TIDRENNU-101281 format. One line per 5 residues: number of its first residue (from 1); their letters; for each residue x, y, z of C-alpha. Coordinates in Angstrom, 1 decimal, decimal comma. Layout:
NUM> a> X Y Z ~ ...
***
This chain:
1> mcwwt> 38,6 182,8 -217,1 ~ 41,4 180,3 -216,9 ~ 39,7 178,0 -219,3 ~ 39,2 180,8 -221,8 ~ 42,8 181,9 -221,5
6> gtswr> 44,0 178,3 -222,1 ~ 41,8 178,0 -225,1 ~ 43,1 181,3 -226,5 ~ 46,7 180,3 -226,1 ~ 46,0 176,9 -227,8
11> tviyw> 44,5 178,7 -230,8 ~ 47,5 181,0 -231,0 ~ 50,1 178,2 -230,5 ~ 48,5 176,1 -233,3 ~ 49,6 178,6 -235,9
16> yspik> 53,2 178,2 -234,9 ~ 53,2 174,4 -235,6 ~ 55,2 174,9 -238,8 ~ 58,1 176,0 -236,7 ~ 57,8 172,8 -234,6
21> nliyi> 57,6 170,6 -237,8 ~ 60,6 172,3 -239,3 ~ 62,6 171,5 -236,1 ~ 61,4 167,9 -236,2 ~ 62,6 167,6 -239,8
26> lspll> 65,9 169,5 -239,5 ~ 67,1 168,0 -236,2 ~ 67,8 164,5 -237,5 ~ 69,2 165,9 -240,7 ~ 71,7 168,2 -238,9
31> favfa> 73,3 165,1 -237,3 ~ 72,9 162,6 -240,0 ~ 74,1 164,8 -242,9 ~ 76,2 167,5 -241,3 ~ 77,4 165,7 -238,1
36> lpvfk> 76,0 168,5 -235,9 ~ 74,3 167,1 -232,8 ~ 71,2 169,0 -231,7 ~ 71,3 167,7 -228,1 ~ 73,4 165,1 -226,3
41> cnwle> 71,7 162,1 -224,6 ~ 71,8 158,3 -224,7 ~ 69,1 156,2 -226,3 ~ 67,4 155,4 -222,9 ~ 67,0 159,1 -222,1
46> llvfw> 65,6 159,8 -225,6 ~ 63,0 157,0 -225,3 ~ 61,9 158,1 -221,8 ~ 61,1 161,6 -223,1 ~ 60,0 160,9 -226,7
51> lpmyl> 58,3 157,5 -226,8 ~ 55,5 158,2 -224,3 ~ 54,7 161,5 -226,0 ~ 54,6 159,9 -229,4 ~ 52,3 157,0 -228,3
56> mqdvs> 50,0 159,3 -226,3 ~ 49,8 161,8 -229,2 ~ 48,7 158,9 -231,5 ~ 46,0 157,7 -229,1 ~ 44,8 161,2 -228,3
61> lklcs> 44,4 162,1 -232,0 ~ 42,3 159,0 -232,7 ~ 40,1 159,5 -229,6 ~ 39,6 163,2 -229,8 ~ 38,9 163,2 -233,5
66> kktis> 36,7 160,1 -233,4 ~ 39,1 158,3 -235,7 ~ 38,8 161,0 -238,5 ~ 42,6 161,7 -238,2 ~ 45,7 159,8 -237,1
71> nkwsg> 49,3 160,6 -236,3 ~ 50,3 159,6 -239,8 ~ 47,8 161,8 -241,7 ~ 48,3 164,7 -239,3 ~ 52,0 164,5 -240,0
76> iyets> 51,5 164,4 -243,7 ~ 49,2 167,5 -243,5 ~ 51,4 169,5 -241,2 ~ 54,5 168,7 -243,4 ~ 52,7 169,7 -246,6
81> vmphl> 51,7 173,1 -245,3 ~ 54,9 173,8 -243,3 ~ 57,0 175,6 -246,0 ~ 54,0 177,7 -247,2 ~ 52,9 178,9 -243,7
86> lipii> 56,4 179,3 -242,1 ~ 57,3 182,7 -243,7 ~ 53,8 184,3 -243,4 ~ 53,5 183,3 -239,8 ~ 57,0 184,8 -238,9
91> keslg> 56,2 188,0 -240,8 ~ 52,8 188,4 -239,1 ~ 54,5 187,8 -235,7 ~ 56,9 190,6 -236,5 ~ 54,0 192,9 -237,5
96> islsa> 54,7 192,7 -241,2 ~ 51,4 192,4 -242,9 ~ 51,1 190,4 -246,1 ~ 49,1 191,3 -249,2 ~ 45,3 191,0 -249,1
101> fkvtd> 43,8 187,5 -249,0 ~ 42,9 186,1 -252,4 ~ 39,7 184,0 -252,6 ~ 40,1 180,9 -254,7 ~ 38,1 181,0 -257,9
106> ktrka> 35,3 178,3 -257,4 ~ 33,6 179,0 -260,7 ~ 36,5 177,8 -262,9 ~ 36,0 174,7 -265,0 ~ 38,2 171,6 -265,0
111> qkhsa> 41,9 172,3 -265,7 ~ 44,6 169,9 -266,7 ~ 47,5 169,3 -264,4 ~ 50,7 171,3 -264,5 ~ 53,7 170,7 -262,2
116> dirsm> 54,5 173,5 -259,8 ~ 58,2 173,0 -259,3 ~ 58,6 176,2 -257,2 ~ 56,2 174,9 -254,6 ~ 57,8 171,4 -254,7
121> lpfli> 61,4 172,8 -254,2 ~ 61,5 172,9 -250,4 ~ 60,2 169,3 -250,2 ~ 62,6 168,1 -252,9 ~ 65,6 169,6 -251,1
126> lalls> 64,6 168,2 -247,7 ~ 63,8 164,8 -249,3 ~ 67,2 164,7 -251,0 ~ 68,9 165,5 -247,6 ~ 66,9 162,8 -246,0
131> vigiv> 68,1 160,2 -248,5 ~ 71,7 161,3 -247,9 ~ 71,2 161,1 -244,2 ~ 69,7 157,6 -244,4 ~ 72,6 156,4 -246,5
136> rvlli> 75,2 157,9 -244,0 ~ 73,4 156,3 -241,0 ~ 73,4 152,9 -242,7 ~ 77,1 153,2 -243,4 ~ 78,1 154,1 -239,8
141> ldrah> 75,7 151,6 -238,2 ~ 77,5 149,5 -235,6 ~ 76,6 147,4 -232,6 ~ 77,9 150,0 -230,1 ~ 75,5 152,7 -231,2
146> aisll> 72,9 150,5 -232,9 ~ 69,8 151,6 -230,8 ~ 70,6 155,3 -231,0 ~ 71,2 155,1 -234,8 ~ 68,0 153,0 -235,3
151> illfw> 66,0 155,7 -233,6 ~ 67,6 158,3 -235,8 ~ 66,9 156,2 -238,8 ~ 63,3 155,9 -237,8 ~ 62,9 159,7 -237,8
156> lvrnl> 64,7 160,0 -241,1 ~ 62,5 157,4 -242,8 ~ 59,3 158,9 -241,2 ~ 60,1 162,4 -242,3 ~ 61,1 161,2 -245,8
161> yflil> 57,7 159,4 -246,2 ~ 55,9 162,6 -245,1 ~ 58,0 164,7 -247,6 ~ 57,3 162,3 -250,5 ~ 53,6 162,4 -249,8
166> siflv> 53,8 166,2 -249,6 ~ 55,4 166,3 -253,0 ~ 52,5 164,2 -254,3 ~ 50,0 166,6 -252,8 ~ 51,7 169,6 -254,3
171> dgrdd> 52,0 167,8 -257,7 ~ 48,2 167,2 -257,5 ~ 46,1 165,5 -260,1 ~ 44,0 166,4 -263,1 ~ 41,1 168,6 -262,0
176> dtepv> 38,5 166,7 -263,9 ~ 35,8 166,3 -261,2 ~ 33,7 168,6 -259,0 ~ 35,5 169,5 -255,7 ~ 32,4 168,8 -253,6
181> kvrdf> 29,9 166,1 -254,3 ~ 27,0 165,4 -251,9 ~ 24,8 162,3 -252,2 ~ 21,5 162,6 -250,4 ~ 17,8 162,4 -251,0
186> ipvtl> 16,5 166,0 -251,3 ~ 13,1 166,8 -252,6 ~ 12,9 169,1 -255,7 ~ 10,4 170,4 -258,2 ~ 11,3 170,9 -261,8
191> dvlyg> 9,7 173,2 -264,3 ~ 10,4 173,3 -268,0 ~ 11,0 176,8 -269,2 ~ 9,9 178,3 -272,5 ~ 6,7 176,4 -273,2
196> gegss> 6,8 173,7 -270,6 ~ 3,6 172,4 -269,0 ~ 3,3 172,1 -265,2 ~ 5,8 171,0 -262,6 ~ 7,4 167,7 -261,9
201> agitt> 8,1 166,5 -258,4 ~ 11,2 164,4 -257,7 ~ 14,3 164,1 -255,7 ~ 18,0 164,8 -256,3 ~ 20,5 162,2 -255,2
206> elteh> 23,7 164,1 -256,1 ~ 24,5 167,8 -255,7 ~ 27,6 169,6 -256,8 ~ 28,4 173,3 -257,2 ~ 27,7 173,2 -260,9
211> nmtvy> 25,2 170,4 -261,6 ~ 22,7 168,0 -260,0 ~ 21,1 164,6 -260,7 ~ 17,2 164,8 -260,5 ~ 15,0 161,7 -260,5
216> ldega> 11,4 162,2 -261,8 ~ 8,6 159,7 -261,5 ~ 5,7 161,7 -263,0 ~ 4,8 165,0 -264,6 ~ 6,4 166,7 -267,6
221> apgig> 9,4 164,9 -269,1 ~ 12,1 167,4 -270,2 ~ 14,4 166,3 -273,0 ~ 18,1 166,9 -273,5 ~ 18,8 170,6 -274,1
226> dhvrv> 15,6 171,8 -272,4 ~ 16,0 174,8 -270,1 ~ 14,5 174,0 -266,7 ~ 14,1 175,7 -263,3 ~ 14,7 173,4 -260,3
231> tvlgq> 13,5 174,3 -256,8 ~ 15,6 172,5 -254,2 ~ 14,0 172,1 -250,8 ~ 16,7 171,8 -248,1 ~ 16,6 171,4 -244,3
236> nghqa> 15,5 174,1 -241,9 ~ 13,3 175,8 -244,4 ~ 16,2 176,6 -246,9 ~ 15,0 176,8 -250,5 ~ 16,8 177,6 -253,7
241> rvdgv> 15,6 178,1 -257,3 ~ 18,2 177,7 -260,0 ~ 18,0 177,7 -263,8 ~ 19,8 175,2 -265,9 ~ 19,8 172,9 -268,9
246> vtgir> 19,3 169,1 -269,1 ~ 22,6 167,6 -270,4 ~ 21,8 163,9 -269,9 ~ 19,0 161,4 -269,2 ~ 19,2 157,9 -267,9
251> earrs> 16,3 155,4 -267,7 ~ 16,0 153,3 -264,6 ~ 15,3 149,7 -265,6 ~ 13,2 148,5 -262,7 ~ 11,5 151,6 -261,3
256> gsrah> 10,9 153,3 -264,6 ~ 12,0 156,6 -263,2 ~ 14,3 159,0 -265,2 ~ 17,5 160,5 -264,0 ~ 18,1 163,9 -265,4
261> tveil> 21,5 165,5 -265,2 ~ 21,0 169,3 -264,9 ~ 23,9 171,8 -265,4 ~ 23,3 174,9 -263,4 ~ 23,5 178,1 -265,5
266> dfggd> 22,0 180,8 -263,3 ~ 21,5 180,9 -259,5 ~ 19,4 184,0 -259,7 ~ 19,5 185,5 -256,2 ~ 19,7 182,1 -254,5
271> ryeyw> 23,3 181,3 -254,8 ~ 24,0 181,4 -251,1 ~ 20,8 179,5 -250,3 ~ 21,9 176,8 -252,7 ~ 25,4 176,6 -251,2
276> eilyd> 23,7 176,4 -247,7 ~ 21,8 173,3 -248,9 ~ 24,9 171,9 -250,6 ~ 27,3 172,2 -247,7 ~ 24,7 171,4 -245,0
281> qipsl> 24,9 167,7 -245,9 ~ 27,2 164,9 -245,1 ~ 29,9 164,9 -247,8 ~ 30,8 161,9 -249,9 ~ 34,4 161,9 -248,5
286> pqslk> 35,3 159,2 -245,8 ~ 34,1 160,3 -242,3 ~ 36,5 158,0 -240,4 ~ 39,7 155,9 -240,7 ~ 39,0 152,2 -240,5
291> rdfgi> 42,7 151,2 -240,3 ~ 45,7 153,5 -240,6 ~ 47,8 151,1 -242,6 ~ 48,8 151,2 -246,3 ~ 52,1 153,1 -246,1
296> vthlw> 53,6 151,1 -249,0 ~ 50,3 151,0 -250,7 ~ 49,9 154,8 -250,7 ~ 53,3 155,2 -252,2 ~ 52,8 152,6 -254,9
301> qniah> 49,3 154,0 -255,9 ~ 50,7 157,6 -256,2 ~ 53,7 156,5 -258,2 ~ 51,7 154,2 -260,5 ~ 49,1 157,0 -261,0
306> rvart> 51,8 159,5 -262,1 ~ 53,6 157,0 -264,3 ~ 50,3 156,3 -266,1 ~ 49,6 160,0 -266,4 ~ 52,9 160,7 -268,1
311> rr> 52,0 158,1 -270,8 ~ 48,7 159,8 -271,8
***
């Protein structure tokens, strides 16, 4: 009973993390920008209470998540969602229900990027205040208060880094690829519709929500533009039949097999079966963090990508 109660409280407290993150961001800004101290203590008292928590949090995240997340990436994620979750969570806590939940349209095609200044505004304001705070701390830095001001400077720079990465996340990128791409060897059979002869056995090595790559070694050879029916045989008895059209063919040089790119046109009644097969695989995204470095590299890559995008 105590374990269940503790788990329930943790699941509730988790949703209030935006309030905690807002306090972490505003506390150093209040002193560095507006000269309003949040609490009075010397540098030793601050290190005794803060440093063990910070180090243990970093170690715990890596161990409990099996190196799939770190203190840095957790901070970037929590900062990026903080302004958008803060008001809804406060309203829900006060019993003010929000509008009905809107499901994201997963059937839409690729869209070109457009900047969402309104969503960026909270991060831009906080980032500007962070820059002002860093400049003010550097101007008043002296030997008498060097350690305390360096700790404050660390928090300002850390928060500024999270805010800049959050701006990049909101800014996004050109949506020119599939959101989910799974690479695995899954058996399939392919039938050519409208006059085709027999079935072809093969495998698919790449699945997305809208197309797949099918390798065929024998049987009927569909051409580009042919309408086909593909039967995908997933794990645990899942099976999905989808209709599509062949949009590309590649010949393998050594094996002689043919790779057919099939764009899905109709799921029939097997849409959820197909999604079950698609999402019941290991995704192509990284499954662990090798090293949590690259702070400057991440900034440079994002800046360079956006400069190149503006020149297109």
